[in-house]
PDB file with SEQRES, HELIX, SHEET and CRYST1 records, atoms N, CA, C and O in Angstrom:
SEQRES   1 A   70  UNK UNK UNK UNK UNK UNK UNK UNK UNK UNK UNK UNK UNK          
SEQRES   2 A   70  UNK UNK UNK UNK UNK UNK UNK UNK UNK UNK UNK UNK UNK          
SEQRES   3 A   70  UNK UNK UNK UNK UNK UNK UNK UNK UNK UNK UNK UNK UNK          
SEQRES   4 A   70  UNK UNK UNK UNK UNK UNK UNK UNK UNK UNK UNK UNK UNK          
SEQRES   5 A   70  UNK UNK UNK UNK UNK UNK UNK UNK UNK UNK UNK UNK UNK          
SEQRES   6 A   70  UNK UNK UNK UNK UNK                                          
HELIX    1 AA1 UNK A    2  UNK A   10  1                                   9    
HELIX    2 AA2 UNK A   19  UNK A   25  1                                   7    
HELIX    3 AA3 UNK A   36  UNK A   40  5                                   5    
HELIX    4 AA4 UNK A   56  UNK A   61  1                                   6    
SHEET    1 AA1 3 UNK A  32  UNK A  33  0                                        
SHEET    2 AA1 3 UNK A  14  UNK A  17  1                                        
SHEET    3 AA1 3 UNK A  47  UNK A  50  1                                        
CRYST1    1.000    1.000    1.000  90.00  90.00  90.00 P 1           1          
ATOM      1  N   UNK A   1       5.926   0.061  -6.844  1.00  0.00           N  
ATOM      2  CA  UNK A   1       6.445  -0.276  -8.193  1.00  0.00           C  
ATOM      3  C   UNK A   1       8.009  -0.203  -8.235  1.00  0.00           C  
ATOM      4  O   UNK A   1       8.651  -0.931  -8.993  1.00  0.00           O  
ATOM      5  N   UNK A   2       8.593   0.693  -7.403  1.00  0.00           N  
ATOM      6  CA  UNK A   2      10.076   0.617  -7.479  1.00  0.00           C  
ATOM      7  C   UNK A   2      10.665  -0.648  -6.984  1.00  0.00           C  
ATOM      8  O   UNK A   2      11.724  -1.056  -7.460  1.00  0.00           O  
ATOM      9  N   UNK A   3       9.995  -1.332  -5.993  1.00  0.00           N  
ATOM     10  CA  UNK A   3      10.664  -2.624  -5.561  1.00  0.00           C  
ATOM     11  C   UNK A   3      10.481  -3.695  -6.706  1.00  0.00           C  
ATOM     12  O   UNK A   3      11.391  -4.489  -6.942  1.00  0.00           O  
ATOM     13  N   UNK A   4       9.419  -3.709  -7.342  1.00  0.00           N  
ATOM     14  CA  UNK A   4       9.291  -4.630  -8.463  1.00  0.00           C  
ATOM     15  C   UNK A   4      10.224  -4.377  -9.572  1.00  0.00           C  
ATOM     16  O   UNK A   4      10.801  -5.300 -10.149  1.00  0.00           O  
ATOM     17  N   UNK A   5      10.381  -3.126  -9.880  1.00  0.00           N  
ATOM     18  CA  UNK A   5      11.330  -2.700 -10.901  1.00  0.00           C  
ATOM     19  C   UNK A   5      12.771  -3.109 -10.542  1.00  0.00           C  
ATOM     20  O   UNK A   5      13.547  -3.562 -11.383  1.00  0.00           O  
ATOM     21  N   UNK A   6      13.062  -2.938  -9.339  1.00  0.00           N  
ATOM     22  CA  UNK A   6      14.449  -3.330  -8.777  1.00  0.00           C  
ATOM     23  C   UNK A   6      14.640  -4.813  -8.984  1.00  0.00           C  
ATOM     24  O   UNK A   6      15.704  -5.199  -9.468  1.00  0.00           O  
ATOM     25  N   UNK A   7      13.705  -5.664  -8.662  1.00  0.00           N  
ATOM     26  CA  UNK A   7      13.832  -7.068  -8.756  1.00  0.00           C  
ATOM     27  C   UNK A   7      13.858  -7.482 -10.305  1.00  0.00           C  
ATOM     28  O   UNK A   7      14.552  -8.435 -10.658  1.00  0.00           O  
ATOM     29  N   UNK A   8      13.125  -6.785 -11.183  1.00  0.00           N  
ATOM     30  CA  UNK A   8      13.121  -7.046 -12.648  1.00  0.00           C  
ATOM     31  C   UNK A   8      14.521  -6.674 -13.181  1.00  0.00           C  
ATOM     32  O   UNK A   8      15.118  -7.430 -13.948  1.00  0.00           O  
ATOM     33  N   UNK A   9      15.001  -5.582 -12.795  1.00  0.00           N  
ATOM     34  CA  UNK A   9      16.353  -5.173 -13.269  1.00  0.00           C  
ATOM     35  C   UNK A   9      17.412  -6.064 -12.876  1.00  0.00           C  
ATOM     36  O   UNK A   9      18.320  -6.330 -13.664  1.00  0.00           O  
ATOM     37  N   UNK A  10      17.361  -6.577 -11.641  1.00  0.00           N  
ATOM     38  CA  UNK A  10      18.348  -7.478 -11.134  1.00  0.00           C  
ATOM     39  C   UNK A  10      18.367  -8.743 -11.928  1.00  0.00           C  
ATOM     40  O   UNK A  10      19.416  -9.382 -12.002  1.00  0.00           O  
ATOM     41  N   UNK A  11      17.250  -9.160 -12.544  1.00  0.00           N  
ATOM     42  CA  UNK A  11      17.144 -10.323 -13.350  1.00  0.00           C  
ATOM     43  C   UNK A  11      17.171  -9.988 -14.867  1.00  0.00           C  
ATOM     44  O   UNK A  11      16.653 -10.733 -15.700  1.00  0.00           O  
ATOM     45  N   UNK A  12      17.796  -8.838 -15.178  1.00  0.00           N  
ATOM     46  CA  UNK A  12      18.090  -8.522 -16.576  1.00  0.00           C  
ATOM     47  C   UNK A  12      16.828  -8.308 -17.440  1.00  0.00           C  
ATOM     48  O   UNK A  12      16.867  -8.547 -18.647  1.00  0.00           O  
ATOM     49  N   UNK A  13      15.708  -7.858 -16.832  1.00  0.00           N  
ATOM     50  CA  UNK A  13      14.532  -7.539 -17.501  1.00  0.00           C  
ATOM     51  C   UNK A  13      14.645  -6.146 -18.014  1.00  0.00           C  
ATOM     52  O   UNK A  13      14.964  -5.247 -17.237  1.00  0.00           O  
ATOM     53  N   UNK A  14      14.396  -5.900 -19.309  1.00  0.00           N  
ATOM     54  CA  UNK A  14      14.430  -4.592 -19.845  1.00  0.00           C  
ATOM     55  C   UNK A  14      12.982  -3.951 -19.570  1.00  0.00           C  
ATOM     56  O   UNK A  14      11.953  -4.567 -19.844  1.00  0.00           O  
ATOM     57  N   UNK A  15      12.983  -2.811 -19.071  1.00  0.00           N  
ATOM     58  CA  UNK A  15      11.695  -2.079 -18.879  1.00  0.00           C  
ATOM     59  C   UNK A  15      11.542  -0.946 -19.865  1.00  0.00           C  
ATOM     60  O   UNK A  15      12.468  -0.214 -20.217  1.00  0.00           O  
ATOM     61  N   UNK A  16      10.313  -0.867 -20.272  1.00  0.00           N  
ATOM     62  CA  UNK A  16       9.802   0.198 -21.157  1.00  0.00           C  
ATOM     63  C   UNK A  16       8.439   0.640 -20.619  1.00  0.00           C  
ATOM     64  O   UNK A  16       7.650  -0.194 -20.176  1.00  0.00           O  
ATOM     65  N   UNK A  17       8.160   1.937 -20.653  1.00  0.00           N  
ATOM     66  CA  UNK A  17       6.905   2.326 -20.031  1.00  0.00           C  
ATOM     67  C   UNK A  17       6.365   3.589 -20.674  1.00  0.00           C  
ATOM     68  O   UNK A  17       7.040   4.296 -21.422  1.00  0.00           O  
ATOM     69  N   UNK A  18       5.023   3.843 -20.314  1.00  0.00           N  
ATOM     70  CA  UNK A  18       4.373   5.030 -20.715  1.00  0.00           C  
ATOM     71  C   UNK A  18       4.990   6.198 -19.984  1.00  0.00           C  
ATOM     72  O   UNK A  18       5.979   6.018 -19.273  1.00  0.00           O  
ATOM     73  N   UNK A  19       4.432   7.413 -20.136  1.00  0.00           N  
ATOM     74  CA  UNK A  19       4.931   8.645 -19.591  1.00  0.00           C  
ATOM     75  C   UNK A  19       4.968   8.427 -18.000  1.00  0.00           C  
ATOM     76  O   UNK A  19       5.981   8.622 -17.329  1.00  0.00           O  
ATOM     77  N   UNK A  20       3.775   8.011 -17.497  1.00  0.00           N  
ATOM     78  CA  UNK A  20       3.664   7.866 -16.062  1.00  0.00           C  
ATOM     79  C   UNK A  20       4.684   6.945 -15.436  1.00  0.00           C  
ATOM     80  O   UNK A  20       5.270   7.262 -14.401  1.00  0.00           O  
ATOM     81  N   UNK A  21       4.891   5.823 -16.053  1.00  0.00           N  
ATOM     82  CA  UNK A  21       5.953   4.881 -15.602  1.00  0.00           C  
ATOM     83  C   UNK A  21       7.282   5.546 -15.628  1.00  0.00           C  
ATOM     84  O   UNK A  21       8.035   5.518 -14.655  1.00  0.00           O  
ATOM     85  N   UNK A  22       7.572   6.154 -16.763  1.00  0.00           N  
ATOM     86  CA  UNK A  22       8.993   6.795 -16.766  1.00  0.00           C  
ATOM     87  C   UNK A  22       9.116   7.919 -15.804  1.00  0.00           C  
ATOM     88  O   UNK A  22      10.226   8.223 -15.369  1.00  0.00           O  
ATOM     89  N   UNK A  23       8.031   8.561 -15.442  1.00  0.00           N  
ATOM     90  CA  UNK A  23       8.113   9.636 -14.397  1.00  0.00           C  
ATOM     91  C   UNK A  23       8.355   9.035 -13.088  1.00  0.00           C  
ATOM     92  O   UNK A  23       9.181   9.545 -12.331  1.00  0.00           O  
ATOM     93  N   UNK A  24       7.652   7.918 -12.743  1.00  0.00           N  
ATOM     94  CA  UNK A  24       7.810   7.235 -11.464  1.00  0.00           C  
ATOM     95  C   UNK A  24       9.200   6.578 -11.295  1.00  0.00           C  
ATOM     96  O   UNK A  24       9.840   6.683 -10.248  1.00  0.00           O  
ATOM     97  N   UNK A  25       9.636   5.891 -12.383  1.00  0.00           N  
ATOM     98  CA  UNK A  25      10.789   5.076 -12.230  1.00  0.00           C  
ATOM     99  C   UNK A  25      12.055   5.653 -12.921  1.00  0.00           C  
ATOM    100  O   UNK A  25      13.157   5.201 -12.610  1.00  0.00           O  
ATOM    101  N   UNK A  26      11.939   6.586 -13.802  1.00  0.00           N  
ATOM    102  CA  UNK A  26      12.978   6.989 -14.551  1.00  0.00           C  
ATOM    103  C   UNK A  26      14.202   7.569 -13.869  1.00  0.00           C  
ATOM    104  O   UNK A  26      15.321   7.488 -14.376  1.00  0.00           O  
ATOM    105  N   UNK A  27      13.954   8.169 -12.681  1.00  0.00           N  
ATOM    106  CA  UNK A  27      15.171   8.649 -11.996  1.00  0.00           C  
ATOM    107  C   UNK A  27      15.891   7.629 -11.283  1.00  0.00           C  
ATOM    108  O   UNK A  27      17.015   7.904 -10.865  1.00  0.00           O  
ATOM    109  N   UNK A  28      15.372   6.419 -11.074  1.00  0.00           N  
ATOM    110  CA  UNK A  28      16.026   5.331 -10.354  1.00  0.00           C  
ATOM    111  C   UNK A  28      16.485   4.105 -11.237  1.00  0.00           C  
ATOM    112  O   UNK A  28      17.420   3.358 -10.949  1.00  0.00           O  
ATOM    113  N   UNK A  29      15.700   4.016 -12.331  1.00  0.00           N  
ATOM    114  CA  UNK A  29      15.942   2.771 -13.267  1.00  0.00           C  
ATOM    115  C   UNK A  29      15.900   3.237 -14.638  1.00  0.00           C  
ATOM    116  O   UNK A  29      15.186   4.202 -14.909  1.00  0.00           O  
ATOM    117  N   UNK A  30      16.615   2.636 -15.569  1.00  0.00           N  
ATOM    118  CA  UNK A  30      16.582   2.981 -17.009  1.00  0.00           C  
ATOM    119  C   UNK A  30      15.149   2.380 -17.459  1.00  0.00           C  
ATOM    120  O   UNK A  30      14.845   1.192 -17.342  1.00  0.00           O  
ATOM    121  N   UNK A  31      14.418   3.269 -17.928  1.00  0.00           N  
ATOM    122  CA  UNK A  31      13.052   2.816 -18.535  1.00  0.00           C  
ATOM    123  C   UNK A  31      12.982   3.457 -19.887  1.00  0.00           C  
ATOM    124  O   UNK A  31      13.003   4.680 -20.021  1.00  0.00           O  
ATOM    125  N   UNK A  32      12.892   2.571 -20.944  1.00  0.00           N  
ATOM    126  CA  UNK A  32      12.692   3.033 -22.263  1.00  0.00           C  
ATOM    127  C   UNK A  32      11.228   3.543 -22.525  1.00  0.00           C  
ATOM    128  O   UNK A  32      10.296   3.274 -21.766  1.00  0.00           O  
ATOM    129  N   UNK A  33      11.113   4.249 -23.584  1.00  0.00           N  
ATOM    130  CA  UNK A  33       9.802   4.842 -23.952  1.00  0.00           C  
ATOM    131  C   UNK A  33       9.061   3.745 -24.757  1.00  0.00           C  
ATOM    132  O   UNK A  33       9.545   3.246 -25.772  1.00  0.00           O  
ATOM    133  N   UNK A  34       7.860   3.403 -24.244  1.00  0.00           N  
ATOM    134  CA  UNK A  34       7.027   2.413 -24.931  1.00  0.00           C  
ATOM    135  C   UNK A  34       6.235   3.099 -26.050  1.00  0.00           C  
ATOM    136  O   UNK A  34       5.946   4.293 -25.966  1.00  0.00           O  
ATOM    137  N   UNK A  35       5.912   2.400 -27.019  1.00  0.00           N  
ATOM    138  CA  UNK A  35       5.037   2.866 -28.159  1.00  0.00           C  
ATOM    139  C   UNK A  35       3.668   2.136 -28.092  1.00  0.00           C  
ATOM    140  O   UNK A  35       3.447   1.176 -27.353  1.00  0.00           O  
ATOM    141  N   UNK A  36       2.816   2.671 -28.907  1.00  0.00           N  
ATOM    142  CA  UNK A  36       1.461   1.980 -28.926  1.00  0.00           C  
ATOM    143  C   UNK A  36       1.548   0.532 -29.297  1.00  0.00           C  
ATOM    144  O   UNK A  36       0.795  -0.316 -28.820  1.00  0.00           O  
ATOM    145  N   UNK A  37       2.531   0.272 -30.200  1.00  0.00           N  
ATOM    146  CA  UNK A  37       2.678  -1.123 -30.695  1.00  0.00           C  
ATOM    147  C   UNK A  37       3.079  -2.095 -29.456  1.00  0.00           C  
ATOM    148  O   UNK A  37       2.746  -3.280 -29.425  1.00  0.00           O  
ATOM    149  N   UNK A  38       3.758  -1.518 -28.540  1.00  0.00           N  
ATOM    150  CA  UNK A  38       4.339  -2.374 -27.415  1.00  0.00           C  
ATOM    151  C   UNK A  38       3.078  -2.978 -26.570  1.00  0.00           C  
ATOM    152  O   UNK A  38       3.178  -4.055 -25.982  1.00  0.00           O  
ATOM    153  N   UNK A  39       1.979  -2.258 -26.560  1.00  0.00           N  
ATOM    154  CA  UNK A  39       0.852  -2.790 -25.780  1.00  0.00           C  
ATOM    155  C   UNK A  39       0.295  -4.017 -26.271  1.00  0.00           C  
ATOM    156  O   UNK A  39      -0.337  -4.780 -25.540  1.00  0.00           O  
ATOM    157  N   UNK A  40       0.538  -4.258 -27.652  1.00  0.00           N  
ATOM    158  CA  UNK A  40      -0.084  -5.479 -28.289  1.00  0.00           C  
ATOM    159  C   UNK A  40       1.070  -6.489 -28.647  1.00  0.00           C  
ATOM    160  O   UNK A  40       0.859  -7.462 -29.371  1.00  0.00           O  
ATOM    161  N   UNK A  41       2.175  -6.235 -28.156  1.00  0.00           N  
ATOM    162  CA  UNK A  41       3.336  -7.168 -28.626  1.00  0.00           C  
ATOM    163  C   UNK A  41       3.670  -8.125 -27.446  1.00  0.00           C  
ATOM    164  O   UNK A  41       3.807  -7.702 -26.299  1.00  0.00           O  
ATOM    165  N   UNK A  42       3.791  -9.407 -27.776  1.00  0.00           N  
ATOM    166  CA  UNK A  42       4.325 -10.430 -26.871  1.00  0.00           C  
ATOM    167  C   UNK A  42       5.726 -10.697 -27.209  1.00  0.00           C  
ATOM    168  O   UNK A  42       6.010 -11.239 -28.278  1.00  0.00           O  
ATOM    169  N   UNK A  43       6.612 -10.348 -26.362  1.00  0.00           N  
ATOM    170  CA  UNK A  43       8.058 -10.569 -26.573  1.00  0.00           C  
ATOM    171  C   UNK A  43       8.476 -11.914 -26.250  1.00  0.00           C  
ATOM    172  O   UNK A  43       7.876 -12.555 -25.387  1.00  0.00           O  
ATOM    173  N   UNK A  44       9.478 -12.395 -26.891  1.00  0.00           N  
ATOM    174  CA  UNK A  44      10.041 -13.716 -26.677  1.00  0.00           C  
ATOM    175  C   UNK A  44      11.491 -13.338 -26.147  1.00  0.00           C  
ATOM    176  O   UNK A  44      12.536 -13.785 -26.620  1.00  0.00           O  
ATOM    177  N   UNK A  45      11.389 -12.464 -25.111  1.00  0.00           N  
ATOM    178  CA  UNK A  45      12.750 -11.942 -24.516  1.00  0.00           C  
ATOM    179  C   UNK A  45      12.254 -11.371 -23.132  1.00  0.00           C  
ATOM    180  O   UNK A  45      11.071 -11.356 -22.793  1.00  0.00           O  
ATOM    181  N   UNK A  46      13.298 -10.906 -22.383  1.00  0.00           N  
ATOM    182  CA  UNK A  46      13.063 -10.353 -21.072  1.00  0.00           C  
ATOM    183  C   UNK A  46      12.822  -8.927 -21.188  1.00  0.00           C  
ATOM    184  O   UNK A  46      13.667  -8.129 -20.780  1.00  0.00           O  
ATOM    185  N   UNK A  47      11.605  -8.501 -21.774  1.00  0.00           N  
ATOM    186  CA  UNK A  47      11.217  -7.097 -21.921  1.00  0.00           C  
ATOM    187  C   UNK A  47       9.807  -7.029 -21.305  1.00  0.00           C  
ATOM    188  O   UNK A  47       8.957  -7.888 -21.538  1.00  0.00           O  
ATOM    189  N   UNK A  48       9.604  -5.973 -20.515  1.00  0.00           N  
ATOM    190  CA  UNK A  48       8.296  -5.824 -19.890  1.00  0.00           C  
ATOM    191  C   UNK A  48       7.910  -4.324 -20.266  1.00  0.00           C  
ATOM    192  O   UNK A  48       8.647  -3.376 -19.995  1.00  0.00           O  
ATOM    193  N   UNK A  49       6.751  -4.208 -20.880  1.00  0.00           N  
ATOM    194  CA  UNK A  49       6.135  -2.792 -21.167  1.00  0.00           C  
ATOM    195  C   UNK A  49       5.081  -2.529 -20.109  1.00  0.00           C  
ATOM    196  O   UNK A  49       4.158  -3.306 -19.868  1.00  0.00           O  
ATOM    197  N   UNK A  50       5.297  -1.337 -19.476  1.00  0.00           N  
ATOM    198  CA  UNK A  50       4.393  -1.069 -18.334  1.00  0.00           C  
ATOM    199  C   UNK A  50       3.627   0.284 -18.761  1.00  0.00           C  
ATOM    200  O   UNK A  50       4.156   1.347 -19.085  1.00  0.00           O  
ATOM    201  N   UNK A  51       2.254  -0.014 -18.683  1.00  0.00           N  
ATOM    202  CA  UNK A  51       1.213   1.025 -18.987  1.00  0.00           C  
ATOM    203  C   UNK A  51       0.374   1.285 -17.753  1.00  0.00           C  
ATOM    204  O   UNK A  51      -0.387   0.414 -17.332  1.00  0.00           O  
ATOM    205  N   UNK A  52       0.495   2.462 -17.165  1.00  0.00           N  
ATOM    206  CA  UNK A  52      -0.345   2.725 -15.973  1.00  0.00           C  
ATOM    207  C   UNK A  52      -1.629   3.282 -16.456  1.00  0.00           C  
ATOM    208  O   UNK A  52      -1.648   4.248 -17.219  1.00  0.00           O  
ATOM    209  N   UNK A  53      -2.767   2.664 -16.006  1.00  0.00           N  
ATOM    210  CA  UNK A  53      -4.095   3.112 -16.362  1.00  0.00           C  
ATOM    211  C   UNK A  53      -4.804   3.510 -15.099  1.00  0.00           C  
ATOM    212  O   UNK A  53      -4.458   3.082 -13.998  1.00  0.00           O  
ATOM    213  N   UNK A  54      -5.800   4.335 -15.283  1.00  0.00           N  
ATOM    214  CA  UNK A  54      -6.621   4.856 -14.057  1.00  0.00           C  
ATOM    215  C   UNK A  54      -7.575   3.824 -13.460  1.00  0.00           C  
ATOM    216  O   UNK A  54      -7.733   3.756 -12.241  1.00  0.00           O  
ATOM    217  N   UNK A  55      -8.219   3.011 -14.324  1.00  0.00           N  
ATOM    218  CA  UNK A  55      -9.241   2.121 -13.988  1.00  0.00           C  
ATOM    219  C   UNK A  55      -8.953   0.718 -14.172  1.00  0.00           C  
ATOM    220  O   UNK A  55      -8.305   0.361 -15.156  1.00  0.00           O  
ATOM    221  N   UNK A  56      -9.401  -0.170 -13.257  1.00  0.00           N  
ATOM    222  CA  UNK A  56      -9.033  -1.613 -13.358  1.00  0.00           C  
ATOM    223  C   UNK A  56      -9.695  -2.233 -14.712  1.00  0.00           C  
ATOM    224  O   UNK A  56      -9.143  -3.086 -15.408  1.00  0.00           O  
ATOM    225  N   UNK A  57     -10.874  -1.702 -14.947  1.00  0.00           N  
ATOM    226  CA  UNK A  57     -11.665  -2.199 -16.127  1.00  0.00           C  
ATOM    227  C   UNK A  57     -10.777  -1.954 -17.394  1.00  0.00           C  
ATOM    228  O   UNK A  57     -10.612  -2.850 -18.222  1.00  0.00           O  
ATOM    229  N   UNK A  58     -10.236  -0.770 -17.516  1.00  0.00           N  
ATOM    230  CA  UNK A  58      -9.407  -0.456 -18.636  1.00  0.00           C  
ATOM    231  C   UNK A  58      -8.176  -1.436 -18.755  1.00  0.00           C  
ATOM    232  O   UNK A  58      -7.806  -1.807 -19.869  1.00  0.00           O  
ATOM    233  N   UNK A  59      -7.616  -1.804 -17.735  1.00  0.00           N  
ATOM    234  CA  UNK A  59      -6.481  -2.769 -17.693  1.00  0.00           C  
ATOM    235  C   UNK A  59      -6.941  -4.138 -18.264  1.00  0.00           C  
ATOM    236  O   UNK A  59      -6.255  -4.799 -19.043  1.00  0.00           O  
ATOM    237  N   UNK A  60      -8.164  -4.503 -17.806  1.00  0.00           N  
ATOM    238  CA  UNK A  60      -8.607  -5.865 -18.220  1.00  0.00           C  
ATOM    239  C   UNK A  60      -9.071  -5.840 -19.752  1.00  0.00           C  
ATOM    240  O   UNK A  60      -9.146  -6.882 -20.404  1.00  0.00           O  
ATOM    241  N   UNK A  61      -9.363  -4.649 -20.257  1.00  0.00           N  
ATOM    242  CA  UNK A  61      -9.773  -4.700 -21.692  1.00  0.00           C  
ATOM    243  C   UNK A  61      -8.620  -4.465 -22.654  1.00  0.00           C  
ATOM    244  O   UNK A  61      -8.809  -4.489 -23.870  1.00  0.00           O  
ATOM    245  N   UNK A  62      -7.397  -4.233 -22.102  1.00  0.00           N  
ATOM    246  CA  UNK A  62      -6.345  -4.177 -23.041  1.00  0.00           C  
ATOM    247  C   UNK A  62      -6.066  -5.331 -23.821  1.00  0.00           C  
ATOM    248  O   UNK A  62      -6.371  -6.430 -23.358  1.00  0.00           O  
ATOM    249  N   UNK A  63      -5.490  -5.235 -25.026  1.00  0.00           N  
ATOM    250  CA  UNK A  63      -5.332  -6.356 -25.963  1.00  0.00           C  
ATOM    251  C   UNK A  63      -4.490  -7.499 -25.289  1.00  0.00           C  
ATOM    252  O   UNK A  63      -4.830  -8.656 -25.535  1.00  0.00           O  
ATOM    253  N   UNK A  64      -3.534  -7.294 -24.548  1.00  0.00           N  
ATOM    254  CA  UNK A  64      -2.793  -8.270 -23.885  1.00  0.00           C  
ATOM    255  C   UNK A  64      -3.377  -8.415 -22.465  1.00  0.00           C  
ATOM    256  O   UNK A  64      -3.399  -7.444 -21.708  1.00  0.00           O  
ATOM    257  N   UNK A  65      -3.850  -9.627 -22.102  1.00  0.00           N  
ATOM    258  CA  UNK A  65      -4.481  -9.778 -20.804  1.00  0.00           C  
ATOM    259  C   UNK A  65      -3.568  -9.857 -19.630  1.00  0.00           C  
ATOM    260  O   UNK A  65      -4.036  -9.827 -18.492  1.00  0.00           O  
ATOM    261  N   UNK A  66      -2.285  -9.955 -19.850  1.00  0.00           N  
ATOM    262  CA  UNK A  66      -1.404  -9.966 -18.797  1.00  0.00           C  
ATOM    263  C   UNK A  66      -1.191  -8.693 -18.123  1.00  0.00           C  
ATOM    264  O   UNK A  66      -0.502  -7.829 -18.665  1.00  0.00           O  
ATOM    265  N   UNK A  67      -1.753  -8.498 -16.931  1.00  0.00           N  
ATOM    266  CA  UNK A  67      -1.697  -7.184 -16.193  1.00  0.00           C  
ATOM    267  C   UNK A  67      -1.624  -7.405 -14.719  1.00  0.00           C  
ATOM    268  O   UNK A  67      -2.038  -8.425 -14.168  1.00  0.00           O  
ATOM    269  N   UNK A  68      -1.092  -6.429 -14.137  1.00  0.00           N  
ATOM    270  CA  UNK A  68      -0.913  -6.495 -12.730  1.00  0.00           C  
ATOM    271  C   UNK A  68      -1.640  -5.266 -12.165  1.00  0.00           C  
ATOM    272  O   UNK A  68      -1.369  -4.122 -12.530  1.00  0.00           O  
ATOM    273  N   UNK A  69      -2.516  -5.545 -11.315  1.00  0.00           N  
ATOM    274  CA  UNK A  69      -3.432  -4.468 -10.713  1.00  0.00           C  
ATOM    275  C   UNK A  69      -2.792  -4.145  -9.352  1.00  0.00           C  
ATOM    276  O   UNK A  69      -2.661  -5.029  -8.506  1.00  0.00           O  
ATOM    277  N   UNK A  70      -2.404  -2.915  -9.146  1.00  0.00           N  
ATOM    278  CA  UNK A  70      -1.795  -2.500  -7.876  1.00  0.00           C  
ATOM    279  C   UNK A  70      -2.787  -1.733  -7.046  1.00  0.00           C  
ATOM    280  O   UNK A  70      -2.462  -1.299  -5.941  1.00  0.00           O  
TER     281      UNK A  70                                                      
END                                                                             
């Protein structure tokens, strides 16, 4: 995930994430705190909300279907 975050930051994408995301990336990249509303928001801007979930099925059932399974 750090490599992806680096590429996104280099392209001026604002990152915001859940607690796990901020723990993983927060020391290397500025990551804002995502809210519950962010998981259902489609931005018309260069903003990416990252929510780390434990199971693939959970990711696929999230309100916004755009997800990346690692």
